[in-house]
PyMOL CGO cylinders between C-alpha atoms (Angstrom):
from pymol import cmd
from pymol.cgo import CYLINDER

trace = [
    CYLINDER, 0.00, -0.01, -0.01, 1.33, 3.42, -0.96, 0.3, 1, 1, 1, 1, 1, 1,
    CYLINDER, 1.33, 3.42, -0.96, 1.17, 6.30, 1.54, 0.3, 1, 1, 1, 1, 1, 1,
    CYLINDER, 1.17, 6.30, 1.54, 2.22, 9.90, 0.73, 0.3, 1, 1, 1, 1, 1, 1,
    CYLINDER, 2.22, 9.90, 0.73, 1.98, 13.19, 2.64, 0.3, 1, 1, 1, 1, 1, 1,
    CYLINDER, 1.98, 13.19, 2.64, -1.00, 15.04, 1.20, 0.3, 1, 1, 1, 1, 1, 1,
    CYLINDER, -1.00, 15.04, 1.20, -1.79, 18.06, 3.37, 0.3, 1, 1, 1, 1, 1, 1,
    CYLINDER, -1.79, 18.06, 3.37, -1.41, 19.81, 6.68, 0.3, 1, 1, 1, 1, 1, 1,
    CYLINDER, -1.41, 19.81, 6.68, -4.57, 21.18, 8.27, 0.3, 1, 1, 1, 1, 1, 1,
    CYLINDER, -4.57, 21.18, 8.27, -4.31, 24.11, 10.60, 0.3, 1, 1, 1, 1, 1, 1,
    CYLINDER, -4.31, 24.11, 10.60, -7.36, 25.29, 12.54, 0.3, 1, 1, 1, 1, 1, 1,
    CYLINDER, -7.36, 25.29, 12.54, -8.01, 28.97, 13.10, 0.3, 1, 1, 1, 1, 1, 1,
    CYLINDER, -8.01, 28.97, 13.10, -10.62, 31.35, 14.38, 0.3, 1, 1, 1, 1, 1, 1,
    CYLINDER, -10.62, 31.35, 14.38, -9.61, 33.71, 11.53, 0.3, 1, 1, 1, 1, 1, 1,
    CYLINDER, -9.61, 33.71, 11.53, -9.32, 31.80, 8.23, 0.3, 1, 1, 1, 1, 1, 1,
    CYLINDER, -9.32, 31.80, 8.23, -8.94, 34.94, 6.03, 0.3, 1, 1, 1, 1, 1, 1,
    CYLINDER, -8.94, 34.94, 6.03, -6.14, 36.16, 8.30, 0.3, 1, 1, 1, 1, 1, 1,
    CYLINDER, -6.14, 36.16, 8.30, -4.39, 32.78, 8.16, 0.3, 1, 1, 1, 1, 1, 1,
    CYLINDER, -4.39, 32.78, 8.16, -4.74, 32.69, 4.37, 0.3, 1, 1, 1, 1, 1, 1,
    CYLINDER, -4.74, 32.69, 4.37, -3.24, 36.20, 4.06, 0.3, 1, 1, 1, 1, 1, 1,
    CYLINDER, -3.24, 36.20, 4.06, -0.32, 35.14, 6.27, 0.3, 1, 1, 1, 1, 1, 1,
    CYLINDER, -0.32, 35.14, 6.27, 0.48, 32.01, 4.26, 0.3, 1, 1, 1, 1, 1, 1,
    CYLINDER, 0.48, 32.01, 4.26, 0.14, 33.88, 0.98, 0.3, 1, 1, 1, 1, 1, 1,
    CYLINDER, 0.14, 33.88, 0.98, 1.98, 37.09, 1.93, 0.3, 1, 1, 1, 1, 1, 1,
    CYLINDER, 1.98, 37.09, 1.93, 4.72, 35.65, 4.15, 0.3, 1, 1, 1, 1, 1, 1,
    CYLINDER, 4.72, 35.65, 4.15, 5.29, 32.18, 2.64, 0.3, 1, 1, 1, 1, 1, 1,
    CYLINDER, 5.29, 32.18, 2.64, 4.22, 32.87, -0.93, 0.3, 1, 1, 1, 1, 1, 1,
    CYLINDER, 4.22, 32.87, -0.93, 1.65, 30.05, -1.11, 0.3, 1, 1, 1, 1, 1, 1,
    CYLINDER, 1.65, 30.05, -1.11, -0.86, 30.04, -3.91, 0.3, 1, 1, 1, 1, 1, 1,
    CYLINDER, -0.86, 30.04, -3.91, -4.41, 28.72, -4.35, 0.3, 1, 1, 1, 1, 1, 1,
    CYLINDER, -4.41, 28.72, -4.35, -4.46, 24.91, -4.56, 0.3, 1, 1, 1, 1, 1, 1,
    CYLINDER, -4.46, 24.91, -4.56, -5.53, 24.28, -8.17, 0.3, 1, 1, 1, 1, 1, 1,
    CYLINDER, -5.53, 24.28, -8.17, -6.72, 20.66, -7.68, 0.3, 1, 1, 1, 1, 1, 1,
    CYLINDER, -6.72, 20.66, -7.68, -9.49, 21.55, -5.22, 0.3, 1, 1, 1, 1, 1, 1,
    CYLINDER, -9.49, 21.55, -5.22, -12.72, 23.14, -6.26, 0.3, 1, 1, 1, 1, 1, 1,
    CYLINDER, -12.72, 23.14, -6.26, -14.15, 24.69, -3.05, 0.3, 1, 1, 1, 1, 1, 1,
    CYLINDER, -14.15, 24.69, -3.05, -17.62, 23.78, -4.31, 0.3, 1, 1, 1, 1, 1, 1,
    CYLINDER, -17.62, 23.78, -4.31, -16.66, 20.09, -3.97, 0.3, 1, 1, 1, 1, 1, 1,
    CYLINDER, -16.66, 20.09, -3.97, -16.73, 20.40, -0.18, 0.3, 1, 1, 1, 1, 1, 1,
    CYLINDER, -16.73, 20.40, -0.18, -19.40, 18.47, 1.69, 0.3, 1, 1, 1, 1, 1, 1,
    CYLINDER, -19.40, 18.47, 1.69, -20.94, 20.83, 4.23, 0.3, 1, 1, 1, 1, 1, 1,
    CYLINDER, -20.94, 20.83, 4.23, -24.05, 18.93, 5.32, 0.3, 1, 1, 1, 1, 1, 1,
    CYLINDER, -24.05, 18.93, 5.32, -22.35, 16.19, 7.34, 0.3, 1, 1, 1, 1, 1, 1,
    CYLINDER, -22.35, 16.19, 7.34, -21.28, 18.08, 10.45, 0.3, 1, 1, 1, 1, 1, 1,
    CYLINDER, -21.28, 18.08, 10.45, -18.81, 20.75, 9.28, 0.3, 1, 1, 1, 1, 1, 1,
    CYLINDER, -18.81, 20.75, 9.28, -19.60, 23.81, 7.20, 0.3, 1, 1, 1, 1, 1, 1,
    CYLINDER, -19.60, 23.81, 7.20, -16.82, 26.09, 8.46, 0.3, 1, 1, 1, 1, 1, 1,
    CYLINDER, -16.82, 26.09, 8.46, -14.67, 28.30, 6.24, 0.3, 1, 1, 1, 1, 1, 1,
    CYLINDER, -14.67, 28.30, 6.24, -11.64, 26.63, 4.63, 0.3, 1, 1, 1, 1, 1, 1,
    CYLINDER, -11.64, 26.63, 4.63, -8.86, 28.06, 2.45, 0.3, 1, 1, 1, 1, 1, 1,
    CYLINDER, -8.86, 28.06, 2.45, -6.85, 25.66, 0.31, 0.3, 1, 1, 1, 1, 1, 1,
    CYLINDER, -6.85, 25.66, 0.31, -3.32, 26.80, -0.52, 0.3, 1, 1, 1, 1, 1, 1,
    CYLINDER, -3.32, 26.80, -0.52, -0.11, 25.07, -1.64, 0.3, 1, 1, 1, 1, 1, 1,
    CYLINDER, -0.11, 25.07, -1.64, 3.63, 25.47, -2.01, 0.3, 1, 1, 1, 1, 1, 1,
    CYLINDER, 3.63, 25.47, -2.01, 3.35, 23.51, -5.27, 0.3, 1, 1, 1, 1, 1, 1,
    CYLINDER, 3.35, 23.51, -5.27, 3.97, 20.20, -3.52, 0.3, 1, 1, 1, 1, 1, 1,
    CYLINDER, 3.97, 20.20, -3.52, 2.04, 20.00, -0.28, 0.3, 1, 1, 1, 1, 1, 1,
    CYLINDER, 2.04, 20.00, -0.28, -1.46, 21.36, 0.36, 0.3, 1, 1, 1, 1, 1, 1,
    CYLINDER, -1.46, 21.36, 0.36, -2.34, 23.42, 3.43, 0.3, 1, 1, 1, 1, 1, 1,
    CYLINDER, -2.34, 23.42, 3.43, -5.97, 23.41, 4.50, 0.3, 1, 1, 1, 1, 1, 1,
    CYLINDER, -5.97, 23.41, 4.50, -6.62, 26.43, 6.69, 0.3, 1, 1, 1, 1, 1, 1,
    CYLINDER, -6.62, 26.43, 6.69, -9.91, 25.53, 8.41, 0.3, 1, 1, 1, 1, 1, 1,
    CYLINDER, -9.91, 25.53, 8.41, -12.20, 27.30, 10.79, 0.3, 1, 1, 1, 1, 1, 1,
    CYLINDER, -12.20, 27.30, 10.79, -11.82, 25.72, 14.23, 0.3, 1, 1, 1, 1, 1, 1,
    CYLINDER, -11.82, 25.72, 14.23, -14.94, 23.84, 15.28, 0.3, 1, 1, 1, 1, 1, 1,
    CYLINDER, -14.94, 23.84, 15.28, -15.02, 22.18, 18.70, 0.3, 1, 1, 1, 1, 1, 1,
    CYLINDER, -15.02, 22.18, 18.70, -18.35, 20.46, 18.04, 0.3, 1, 1, 1, 1, 1, 1,
    CYLINDER, -18.35, 20.46, 18.04, -17.49, 18.30, 15.02, 0.3, 1, 1, 1, 1, 1, 1,
    CYLINDER, -17.49, 18.30, 15.02, -17.01, 15.04, 16.94, 0.3, 1, 1, 1, 1, 1, 1,
    CYLINDER, -17.01, 15.04, 16.94, -20.29, 15.56, 18.82, 0.3, 1, 1, 1, 1, 1, 1,
    CYLINDER, -20.29, 15.56, 18.82, -22.28, 16.27, 15.64, 0.3, 1, 1, 1, 1, 1, 1,
    CYLINDER, -22.28, 16.27, 15.64, -20.76, 13.33, 13.71, 0.3, 1, 1, 1, 1, 1, 1,
    CYLINDER, -20.76, 13.33, 13.71, -20.76, 10.78, 16.53, 0.3, 1, 1, 1, 1, 1, 1,
    CYLINDER, -20.76, 10.78, 16.53, -17.03, 10.19, 16.12, 0.3, 1, 1, 1, 1, 1, 1,
    CYLINDER, -17.03, 10.19, 16.12, -14.42, 9.79, 18.88, 0.3, 1, 1, 1, 1, 1, 1,
    CYLINDER, -14.42, 9.79, 18.88, -11.92, 12.22, 17.30, 0.3, 1, 1, 1, 1, 1, 1,
    CYLINDER, -11.92, 12.22, 17.30, -12.31, 15.83, 16.16, 0.3, 1, 1, 1, 1, 1, 1,
    CYLINDER, -12.31, 15.83, 16.16, -10.01, 16.69, 13.23, 0.3, 1, 1, 1, 1, 1, 1,
    CYLINDER, -10.01, 16.69, 13.23, -10.97, 20.39, 13.48, 0.3, 1, 1, 1, 1, 1, 1,
    CYLINDER, -10.97, 20.39, 13.48, -10.11, 21.13, 17.06, 0.3, 1, 1, 1, 1, 1, 1,
    CYLINDER, -10.11, 21.13, 17.06, -6.32, 21.54, 16.75, 0.3, 1, 1, 1, 1, 1, 1,
    CYLINDER, -6.32, 21.54, 16.75, -5.77, 20.45, 13.15, 0.3, 1, 1, 1, 1, 1, 1,
    CYLINDER, -5.77, 20.45, 13.15, -4.06, 17.41, 11.70, 0.3, 1, 1, 1, 1, 1, 1,
    CYLINDER, -4.06, 17.41, 11.70, -1.60, 16.12, 9.11, 0.3, 1, 1, 1, 1, 1, 1,
    CYLINDER, -1.60, 16.12, 9.11, -2.97, 14.02, 6.26, 0.3, 1, 1, 1, 1, 1, 1,
    CYLINDER, -2.97, 14.02, 6.26, -1.64, 11.22, 4.12, 0.3, 1, 1, 1, 1, 1, 1,
    CYLINDER, -1.64, 11.22, 4.12, -3.17, 9.84, 0.95, 0.3, 1, 1, 1, 1, 1, 1,
    CYLINDER, -3.17, 9.84, 0.95, -3.25, 6.08, 0.36, 0.3, 1, 1, 1, 1, 1, 1,
    CYLINDER, -3.25, 6.08, 0.36, -4.21, 3.88, -2.55, 0.3, 1, 1, 1, 1, 1, 1,
    CYLINDER, -4.21, 3.88, -2.55, -5.69, 1.23, -0.16, 0.3, 1, 1, 1, 1, 1, 1,
    CYLINDER, -5.69, 1.23, -0.16, -7.82, 2.63, 2.65, 0.3, 1, 1, 1, 1, 1, 1,
    CYLINDER, -7.82, 2.63, 2.65, -9.19, -0.82, 3.52, 0.3, 1, 1, 1, 1, 1, 1,
    CYLINDER, -9.19, -0.82, 3.52, -5.66, -2.17, 3.86, 0.3, 1, 1, 1, 1, 1, 1,
    CYLINDER, -5.66, -2.17, 3.86, -4.63, 0.75, 6.01, 0.3, 1, 1, 1, 1, 1, 1,
    CYLINDER, -4.63, 0.75, 6.01, -7.63, 0.26, 8.31, 0.3, 1, 1, 1, 1, 1, 1,
    CYLINDER, -7.63, 0.26, 8.31, -6.64, -3.44, 8.65, 0.3, 1, 1, 1, 1, 1, 1,
    CYLINDER, -6.64, -3.44, 8.65, -3.09, -2.35, 9.60, 0.3, 1, 1, 1, 1, 1, 1,
    CYLINDER, -3.09, -2.35, 9.60, -4.44, -0.07, 12.34, 0.3, 1, 1, 1, 1, 1, 1,
    CYLINDER, -4.44, -0.07, 12.34, -6.70, -2.85, 13.63, 0.3, 1, 1, 1, 1, 1, 1,
    CYLINDER, -6.70, -2.85, 13.63, -3.81, -5.34, 13.64, 0.3, 1, 1, 1, 1, 1, 1,
    CYLINDER, -3.81, -5.34, 13.64, -1.72, -2.85, 15.64, 0.3, 1, 1, 1, 1, 1, 1,
    CYLINDER, -1.72, -2.85, 15.64, -4.56, -2.13, 18.07, 0.3, 1, 1, 1, 1, 1, 1,
    CYLINDER, -4.56, -2.13, 18.07, -4.85, 1.54, 17.08, 0.3, 1, 1, 1, 1, 1, 1,
    CYLINDER, -4.85, 1.54, 17.08, -8.40, 2.89, 17.30, 0.3, 1, 1, 1, 1, 1, 1,
    CYLINDER, -8.40, 2.89, 17.30, -9.61, 5.18, 14.56, 0.3, 1, 1, 1, 1, 1, 1,
    CYLINDER, -9.61, 5.18, 14.56, -12.57, 7.31, 13.62, 0.3, 1, 1, 1, 1, 1, 1,
    CYLINDER, -12.57, 7.31, 13.62, -14.05, 6.23, 10.31, 0.3, 1, 1, 1, 1, 1, 1,
    CYLINDER, -14.05, 6.23, 10.31, -15.54, 9.40, 8.82, 0.3, 1, 1, 1, 1, 1, 1,
    CYLINDER, -15.54, 9.40, 8.82, -15.97, 7.82, 5.36, 0.3, 1, 1, 1, 1, 1, 1,
    CYLINDER, -15.97, 7.82, 5.36, -16.97, 10.20, 2.55, 0.3, 1, 1, 1, 1, 1, 1,
    CYLINDER, -16.97, 10.20, 2.55, -17.44, 13.15, 4.84, 0.3, 1, 1, 1, 1, 1, 1,
    CYLINDER, -17.44, 13.15, 4.84, -15.76, 16.49, 4.14, 0.3, 1, 1, 1, 1, 1, 1,
    CYLINDER, -15.76, 16.49, 4.14, -14.69, 16.30, 0.49, 0.3, 1, 1, 1, 1, 1, 1,
    CYLINDER, -14.69, 16.30, 0.49, -16.56, 14.64, -2.33, 0.3, 1, 1, 1, 1, 1, 1,
    CYLINDER, -16.56, 14.64, -2.33, -14.57, 11.60, -3.42, 0.3, 1, 1, 1, 1, 1, 1,
    CYLINDER, -14.57, 11.60, -3.42, -12.31, 11.33, -0.34, 0.3, 1, 1, 1, 1, 1, 1,
    CYLINDER, -12.31, 11.33, -0.34, -12.79, 8.43, 2.10, 0.3, 1, 1, 1, 1, 1, 1,
    CYLINDER, -12.79, 8.43, 2.10, -11.27, 9.65, 5.39, 0.3, 1, 1, 1, 1, 1, 1,
    CYLINDER, -11.27, 9.65, 5.39, -10.21, 8.05, 8.65, 0.3, 1, 1, 1, 1, 1, 1,
    CYLINDER, -10.21, 8.05, 8.65, -8.55, 9.78, 11.63, 0.3, 1, 1, 1, 1, 1, 1,
    CYLINDER, -8.55, 9.78, 11.63, -6.45, 8.41, 14.47, 0.3, 1, 1, 1, 1, 1, 1,
    CYLINDER, -6.45, 8.41, 14.47, -3.95, 9.74, 17.04, 0.3, 1, 1, 1, 1, 1, 1,
    CYLINDER, -3.95, 9.74, 17.04, -0.23, 9.32, 17.50, 0.3, 1, 1, 1, 1, 1, 1,
    CYLINDER, -0.23, 9.32, 17.50, 1.10, 8.51, 20.98, 0.3, 1, 1, 1, 1, 1, 1,
    CYLINDER, 1.10, 8.51, 20.98, 1.09, 12.24, 21.91, 0.3, 1, 1, 1, 1, 1, 1,
    CYLINDER, 1.09, 12.24, 21.91, -2.53, 12.78, 20.82, 0.3, 1, 1, 1, 1, 1, 1,
    CYLINDER, -2.53, 12.78, 20.82, -1.78, 14.51, 17.50, 0.3, 1, 1, 1, 1, 1, 1,
    CYLINDER, -1.78, 14.51, 17.50, -4.51, 13.72, 14.97, 0.3, 1, 1, 1, 1, 1, 1,
    CYLINDER, -4.51, 13.72, 14.97, -3.54, 12.01, 11.71, 0.3, 1, 1, 1, 1, 1, 1,
    CYLINDER, -3.54, 12.01, 11.71, -5.78, 11.65, 8.70, 0.3, 1, 1, 1, 1, 1, 1,
    CYLINDER, -5.78, 11.65, 8.70, -5.41, 8.98, 6.05, 0.3, 1, 1, 1, 1, 1, 1,
    CYLINDER, -5.41, 8.98, 6.05, -7.69, 9.20, 3.03, 0.3, 1, 1, 1, 1, 1, 1,
    CYLINDER, -7.69, 9.20, 3.03, -8.19, 7.55, -0.32, 0.3, 1, 1, 1, 1, 1, 1,
    CYLINDER, -8.19, 7.55, -0.32, -9.39, 9.50, -3.31, 0.3, 1, 1, 1, 1, 1, 1,
    CYLINDER, -9.39, 9.50, -3.31, -12.18, 7.72, -5.16, 0.3, 1, 1, 1, 1, 1, 1,
    CYLINDER, -12.18, 7.72, -5.16, -12.47, 7.92, -8.93, 0.3, 1, 1, 1, 1, 1, 1,
]
cmd.load_cgo(trace, "trace")
């Protein structure tokens, strides 16, 4: 199974301010592969998100939302502190790996982005990690 770094998600109470910072100070540009209209906003998170890139890695600058886990019935909230995200070509295989290693995960499925199947889990320090598979 292939696994590659896909994006870093930072949560903010001021998404436009964060976007200005990453554009003005770090020179990031709009992420061309994401159409903001492809977001799923009816499954527990409709906050503002800016998608920018350095040309290699995406940065998702998302409005902090402390209620996501409660509204979705999941044990982890990927929009409390943020997370790093990896893309895989075998989400089922990756879920089996986590199960074999005894690592619990939150299976959000096709939740925030059309065509992305997402799971979230924590490292030993409690940092949230996303692994997703793009469908189609």
